[in-house]
C-alpha positions in Angstrom: -38.2 -38.1 -39.9 -34.6 -37.1 -39.4 -33.8 -40.5 -38.0 -35.1 -42.0 -41.3 -32.5 -39.9 -43.2 -29.8 -40.8 -40.8 -30.6 -44.5 -41.0 -30.6 -44.3 -44.8 -27.2 -42.4 -44.8 -25.8 -45.1 -42.5 -27.0 -47.8 -44.9 -25.2 -46.0 -47.8 -22.0 -45.9 -45.6 -22.3 -49.6 -44.8 -22.5 -50.4 -48.5 -19.5 -48.1 -49.1 -17.6 -50.0 -46.4 -18.4 -53.3 -48.2 -17.1 -51.9 -51.5 -14.0 -50.8 -49.7 -13.5 -54.3 -48.3 -14.0 -55.7 -51.8 -11.4 -53.3 -53.1 -8.9 -54.4 -50.5 -9.6 -58.0 -51.2 -9.0 -57.4 -55.0 -5.8 -55.6 -54.2 -4.7 -58.5 -52.0 -5.1 -61.0 -54.9 -3.6 -58.8 -57.5 -6.7 -57.8 -59.4 -5.8 -54.1 -59.5 -8.4 -52.8 -62.0 -11.2 -54.3 -59.9 -9.7 -52.8 -56.8 -9.8 -49.4 -58.5 -13.4 -49.9 -59.6 -14.6 -50.8 -56.0 -12.7 -47.8 -54.6 -14.7 -45.6 -57.0 -17.9 -47.3 -55.8 -17.0 -46.9 -52.1 -16.3 -43.2 -52.5 -19.4 -42.6 -54.6 -21.6 -44.2 -51.9 -19.9 -42.4 -49.1 -20.3 -39.0 -50.7 -23.9 -39.8 -51.5 -24.5 -40.7 -47.9 -23.4 -37.2 -46.9 -25.5 -35.6 -49.7 -28.6 -37.6 -48.7 -28.3 -36.5 -45.1 -27.8 -32.9 -46.0 -30.4 -32.5 -48.7 -33.0 -34.9 -47.4 -33.4 -36.2 -50.9 -32.4 -39.4 -52.8 -28.9 -38.9 -54.1 -28.6 -38.2 -57.9 -27.6 -41.0 -60.2 -24.3 -39.4 -60.8 -20.9 -41.1 -60.9 -18.5 -38.1 -61.2 -16.8 -38.2 -57.8 -15.3 -34.7 -58.2 -18.8 -33.3 -58.7 -20.2 -35.1 -55.7 -17.2 -33.9 -53.7 -18.1 -30.3 -54.6 -21.7 -30.8 -53.8 -20.9 -31.9 -50.3 -18.1 -29.4 -49.8 -15.6 -32.2 -49.2 -11.9 -32.0 -48.7 -10.3 -30.9 -52.0 -7.0 -32.7 -51.4 -8.8 -35.8 -52.7 -9.8 -34.2 -56.0 -6.9 -35.4 -58.2 -7.4 -39.1 -57.2 -11.2 -38.8 -57.4 -10.8 -37.5 -61.0 -8.8 -40.7 -61.8 -11.3 -42.9 -60.0 -14.1 -41.4 -62.0 -12.2 -42.2 -65.2 -11.6 -45.7 -64.0 -15.4 -46.2 -63.5 -15.7 -46.3 -67.2 -12.3 -47.6 -68.2 -12.5 -50.7 -66.0 -16.0 -51.6 -67.0 -15.9 -51.3 -70.8 -13.1 -53.0 -72.8 -13.8 -50.9 -75.9 -13.3 -47.5 -74.3 -9.5 -47.6 -74.9 -7.1 -50.0 -76.6 -5.5 -51.2 -73.3 -7.4 -54.0 -71.6 -8.7 -52.9 -68.2 -6.8 -55.7 -66.4 -3.5 -54.3 -67.8 -4.2 -50.7 -67.1 -3.4 -50.6 -63.4 -0.6 -51.8 -61.1 -0.4 -52.3 -57.3 0.7 -48.7 -56.8 -2.5 -47.4 -58.6 -4.7 -49.7 -56.5 -3.0 -48.7 -53.2 -3.3 -45.0 -54.0 -7.0 -45.5 -54.8 -7.6 -47.5 -51.6 -5.8 -44.9 -49.4 -8.0 -42.1 -50.8 -11.1 -44.2 -50.5 -10.4 -45.1 -46.9 -9.7 -41.5 -45.9 -12.8 -40.2 -47.7 -15.0 -42.8 -46.2 -13.7 -41.8 -42.7 -14.4 -38.2 -43.5 -18.0 -39.1 -44.7 -18.6 -41.1 -41.6 -17.7 -38.1 -39.5 -20.0 -35.9 -41.5 -22.9 -38.3 -41.0 -22.3 -39.2 -37.4 -21.3 -35.7 -36.2 -22.7 -33.2 -38.8 -22.3 -30.2 -36.7 -18.8 -30.9 -35.4 -15.9 -28.5 -36.4 
């Protein structure tokens, strides 16, 4: 049974990696708001992979990254960027949430900052899934 949970957590991590790759591709072509959105998606899936393995339950349908970070006891240095990525989850999807069009809301620096945090958090999550009892 444990291998089923491990296999499912690995599947979530693989999806997170694809979202991270998509974020990097969008950064590369200058679509910064989409890069931010896919960074949020990558982090959400990575944190849910850890949560699934630890709780042995399907992860909640929750998008607040800072709340997921707390639930898994993740590294708090990511919190400020995760709060921004959570906001971007809504702001990049819905043009009527604020007066600034989503494609004009972010620049390269925003996208790079999100990608750096997402990469580091995905690496942390992979360590938690593959070596849950280490350090």
